[in-house]
C-alpha positions in Angstrom: 56.2 19.6 -47.1 52.4 19.8 -45.6 51.2 23.3 -45.4 48.1 24.8 -44.2 46.6 28.0 -46.8 44.6 30.2 -45.8 45.4 33.2 -47.4 45.9 33.3 -51.3 50.2 32.3 -52.2 52.3 33.3 -54.6 52.8 31.1 -58.0 56.7 30.1 -56.7 54.9 27.4 -53.9 52.7 25.7 -56.1 55.8 24.1 -57.5 56.9 23.3 -53.8 53.2 21.8 -53.3 53.6 19.8 -56.0 56.9 18.2 -55.3 55.3 14.7 -53.2 53.5 14.3 -56.7 56.6 14.1 -59.4 56.6 18.2 -59.7 53.4 18.7 -61.4 49.8 17.7 -59.6 49.0 19.0 -55.7 47.1 16.9 -53.5 44.6 18.8 -51.2 41.9 19.1 -49.0 39.9 21.9 -48.8 37.2 23.2 -45.7 34.4 24.7 -47.7 33.4 26.0 -44.4 36.1 27.6 -43.1 37.6 28.0 -46.3 41.0 26.9 -45.8 42.7 24.5 -47.5 46.3 21.7 -47.3 48.1 20.6 -49.8 51.3 18.7 -50.3 51.4 15.8 -48.6 51.7 12.3 -50.9 47.7 11.1 -49.7 44.4 13.3 -49.1 44.4 11.0 -45.6 46.7 13.0 -44.2 45.8 16.7 -45.1 42.1 15.1 -43.7 44.3 14.5 -40.5 45.2 18.5 -40.1 42.8 19.7 -40.6 40.6 17.4 -38.1 43.2 18.1 -35.7 42.8 22.0 -36.4 38.7 21.5 -35.8 37.8 20.9 -39.2 34.4 19.0 -39.6 34.8 15.6 -41.5 31.5 16.4 -43.5 33.0 19.7 -44.4 35.9 18.6 -45.8 36.1 17.2 -49.5 39.5 16.1 -51.4 41.0 16.6 -54.9 44.2 18.1 -56.4 45.4 21.2 -59.4 47.4 19.8 -62.3 50.7 22.2 -62.7 50.5 21.6 -66.1 47.0 21.1 -67.6 45.4 24.3 -64.9 43.0 21.8 -64.0 41.0 21.3 -61.2 40.1 17.9 -59.8 37.8 16.9 -57.9 38.5 13.1 -56.8 40.1 11.3 -53.5 39.1 8.5 -51.6 38.1 11.1 -48.7 34.8 12.3 -51.1 33.1 9.2 -50.3 30.4 9.7 -47.2 27.8 7.4 -46.5 24.6 9.3 -46.8 26.3 12.3 -48.3 28.5 11.6 -51.3 28.6 8.0 -53.0 31.9 8.4 -55.3 35.1 9.6 -55.3 34.4 12.5 -57.5 32.6 15.4 -55.7 29.3 15.1 -57.1 26.8 18.0 -55.4 27.3 20.8 -58.0 26.8 23.7 -54.9 30.0 21.7 -53.0 31.7 21.3 -55.8 31.4 25.2 -57.1 32.5 26.0 -53.3 35.9 23.5 -54.1 36.8 24.8 -57.1 36.6 28.1 -55.9 38.1 28.3 -52.8 40.7 26.1 -55.1 41.3 28.7 -57.2 41.9 32.2 -54.9 43.9 30.3 -52.0 46.2 29.2 -54.8 45.8 32.5 -57.3 45.0 30.0 -60.4 
């Protein structure tokens, strides 16, 4: 179940979003400029595609996840490897990382 989230969701929605990844982890892609995220897919690329179709710019899209058990935000996705911007699957820029985390926590209410 892929869901576009542009406002805070109830905690019950987190369990639904985690069903694609064994019930405890939610893959997410955040547009740090538009402050919207997509969650609930098995692959970040599918979430990224949704945001690109809605007008997001590639350089504003960053992937990671949220672990429902440990309550930790992760910053790792193959879509983060952007030549000339980010040379890793992990978000390296501290400002981008901070924006990603703030938007994720606000929209998922964690």
